[in-house]
N, C-alpha and C positions, 0 to 999 in steps of 0.2 A: 221128799219134796216132789211136788207135781205142779204142773201148770194149770192155769184156770182159763186161758184163752188159746185156742188153736185154730185160727181161721183157715189154715190149709186143709182141714178135715171137714169143712162146711161146703158142700157141693155148690150152693148158690153164690159162694163168696170166693172160693179157692183160685179161680182162674182170672180174677179181675183185681188189679192193684188198687183201684179206687174203692172197690167193695171191701177189700181187706183192711184198708185204712179206716173206713167207716165202721166196720165190725169191731175193730180193736178200740178205736177212740170212743165209740158209744158204750162199750162194755167194761173198759178198764176201771180199776179202782185201786186205791193205795194197797200195795202189797201184791198186786197182780204179777203173774209170770206168764209171759206171752211166748208160745212156741211157734216158730216158723221153720220150715224145712228148706231154707234158702240154699243149702249146699247141693241140692239136686238140680240137674240141668233143666228139668221140667218145671221148676219153681221160679221162673222169671218174674211172675206177678209178685211173689213174696219179696224178691230182691228189689223190685221197683217200689214196693210199698214201704219197705223198711225206713228209708230216709224221711219219708213223709210222716210216718208214725212217730219217729223220734222227734221230728221238728214240732209236730202238733202237741205231743205230750209235754215236751219241754216248755212250750209256750203256755201250757196249762199249769205249769209249776211242778210237774213230775221230775224226778231225778232218777238216774239209772244206776243200779248197784249190782254187784255180783250176788249169787245166791247166799254165799257165806255172810256177806254184809247184810242182806235182807234178814237172815235168821238172827243175826246179832241185834237187829233193831227191835225184834219182837219181844 
């Protein structure tokens, strides 16, 4: 299993919560796996972006599942 969106590794995006949100919501598709390195102290932008990403994707009809659940859907 590998992710298809990793905004933390995109230099123009990584340090701005709004840019992270836009990057993910513009590129996400059904089955996407988004990788954020929110556990590191330096990733404040990722932590700030996460609730906004979840809110927008939920509003767009996405639901959130574990990787095991995702694989079972395929």
